[in-house]
C-alpha positions as CSV (number, residue, x, y, z in Angstrom):
1,M,92.4,201.0,6.3
2,K,93.8,197.6,5.2
3,I,93.0,195.1,8.1
4,H,95.7,192.0,8.5
5,K,94.2,189.5,9.0
6,Q,95.7,186.9,11.5
7,R,96.9,183.6,10.3
8,Q,96.2,180.0,11.7
9,K,99.6,178.4,12.8
10,Q,99.8,174.8,11.2
11,R,101.8,171.8,10.4
12,V,102.8,171.6,7.3
13,D,104.9,169.2,6.3
14,K,104.5,169.8,2.0
15,P,105.8,172.7,0.4
16,Y,103.5,172.9,-1.6
17,I,100.5,172.8,1.0
18,K,102.3,176.1,2.0
19,E,102.5,177.4,-1.2
20,I,98.6,176.7,-2.1
21,D,97.5,178.6,1.6
22,F,99.5,182.0,0.2
23,I,97.5,181.3,-2.9
24,F,94.3,181.1,-0.8
25,Y,94.9,184.2,1.7
26,N,95.8,186.7,-1.1
27,E,93.1,185.3,-3.1
28,M,92.1,189.3,-2.9
29,E,95.2,190.3,-4.1
30,I,95.8,188.7,-6.6
31,R,92.4,189.2,-8.5
32,Q,92.8,192.9,-7.8
33,S,96.2,192.3,-9.4
34,I,94.8,190.6,-12.5
35,L,92.0,193.4,-12.7
36,D,94.9,196.4,-13.3
37,E,96.7,194.5,-15.5
38,Q,93.3,193.8,-17.6
39,T,92.0,197.5,-17.5
40,K,95.7,198.8,-17.9
41,A,94.9,201.0,-21.4
42,R,95.9,200.1,-24.6
43,P,98.3,202.0,-26.9
44,I,96.5,204.6,-28.8
45,I,96.6,204.1,-32.7
46,R,95.8,207.1,-34.8
47,N,94.5,206.8,-38.6
48,A,95.7,209.0,-41.7
49,S,93.6,211.6,-40.5
50,K,94.9,212.5,-36.9
51,V,91.9,210.2,-35.3
52,S,91.7,207.6,-32.9
53,D,91.4,203.8,-34.4
54,P,90.7,201.5,-31.9
55,T,90.8,198.6,-35.1
56,P,94.8,198.1,-35.6
57,S,95.0,198.1,-31.5
58,E,92.1,195.0,-31.1
59,V,94.1,193.7,-33.8
60,L,97.2,193.9,-32.9
61,G,95.7,192.3,-29.0
62,N,94.7,189.3,-31.3
63,M,97.8,188.5,-33.3
64,Y,99.7,188.2,-30.1
65,P,99.3,185.4,-27.3
66,P,99.5,188.0,-24.5
67,P,102.0,188.0,-21.8
68,V,102.7,185.9,-19.7
69,L,100.9,187.9,-16.3
70,A,104.0,187.4,-13.2
71,I,103.1,189.2,-10.5
72,A,104.6,190.0,-6.9
73,I,102.7,189.8,-3.4
74,K,104.1,190.7,0.3
75,D,104.6,187.8,2.3
76,R,104.4,188.1,5.9
77,K,107.4,189.3,6.2
78,G,107.3,192.4,3.4
79,E,108.8,191.2,1.0
80,L,107.6,190.5,-2.8
81,R,107.1,187.0,-3.6
82,P,106.7,186.6,-7.1
83,I,103.3,184.5,-8.4
84,K,103.4,183.2,-11.5
85,Y,100.3,182.1,-13.7
86,P,97.5,183.8,-10.8
87,E,94.6,183.7,-13.2
88,R,95.7,179.7,-13.5
89,W,95.5,180.3,-10.0
90,L,91.9,182.1,-9.7
91,I,90.9,178.8,-11.7
92,V,92.1,176.7,-8.9
93,I,90.4,179.1,-6.1
94,D,87.9,179.0,-8.1
95,R,87.1,175.3,-8.3
96,T,87.6,174.4,-5.1
97,Y,85.3,177.1,-3.4
98,A,82.7,175.0,-6.6
99,W,83.5,172.0,-4.7
100,C,83.7,173.3,-1.7
101,K,79.8,174.2,-1.8
102,R,79.2,170.4,-4.0
103,Q,80.4,168.9,-0.8
104,E,78.1,168.0,2.5
105,G,78.7,169.4,5.0
106,C,80.0,172.9,5.9
107,H,83.9,172.6,3.5
108,Y,82.9,176.8,2.2
109,E,81.3,177.8,5.5
110,V,85.3,176.4,6.8
111,A,87.7,177.5,3.3
112,R,85.9,180.7,3.1
113,R,86.9,181.7,7.4
114,R,90.1,180.2,7.1
115,Y,90.8,182.1,4.6
116,N,89.6,185.3,5.6
117,G,91.7,184.9,8.3
118,E,88.7,184.1,10.9
119,D,90.4,182.1,14.1
120,Y,89.8,178.1,14.9
121,H,87.7,178.6,17.6
122,K,84.8,180.7,16.9
123,T,84.6,178.3,13.0
124,C,83.8,175.5,15.1
125,E,81.1,177.6,18.0
126,D,79.5,178.8,15.2
127,L,79.2,175.6,12.5
128,H,78.9,173.4,15.7
129,I,82.0,171.2,14.9
130,D,84.8,170.2,16.9
131,K,88.9,170.9,16.2
132,S,89.2,167.7,14.5
133,T,86.5,168.5,11.9
134,A,87.7,171.4,10.7
135,S,91.4,170.4,10.4
136,R,90.0,167.0,8.2
137,V,87.6,169.8,6.3
138,M,90.7,172.2,5.7
139,D,93.3,168.9,4.7
140,D,90.8,167.8,2.4
141,I,90.3,171.0,0.8
142,R,94.0,171.5,0.8
143,T,94.1,168.7,-1.4
144,Y,91.6,169.1,-3.4
145,A,93.4,172.5,-4.9
146,A,96.3,170.9,-5.0
147,L,95.4,168.0,-6.7
148,Q,93.9,171.0,-9.0
149,A,97.0,173.6,-8.8
150,A,99.4,170.4,-9.9
151,Q,97.1,169.5,-12.9
152,Y,97.4,173.5,-14.1
153,H,101.3,173.2,-13.8
154,L,101.4,174.7,-10.9
155,I,103.0,173.0,-7.8
156,T,104.9,169.4,-8.4
157,I,103.7,166.6,-5.6
158,D,105.9,164.7,-4.9
């Protein structure tokens, strides 16, 4: 049974912020898609005796760079939305959460709760912060994530 997360309404003037939010909201689906791609079986190469030989398969896999992975995830409308370079996006997510943990205050908790679909009223109540603090923290988090994403050429900031 899949739980549908309620996404919070927001006023976003910058398209790259929408992209970042979409990626963070769909972190688990991206991780699962990458895992599925990585665990696909390599072709079995057999030697002259018809015995499977993993060495040629490994050598061939190491000779050529892995293909650029592109996945598609359903958006709120149920339409498939392609995501290029999902591995890079996971680096952005991981670095952003690591940065949040290093900050004074509740950055990590606010980000995790937000992207897990928790209502901001509950977050504010549980963390004993007001709405403006939660909003400011999310702005800081999105800005840091945008800088990371720009560094990996995932977005352009105009």
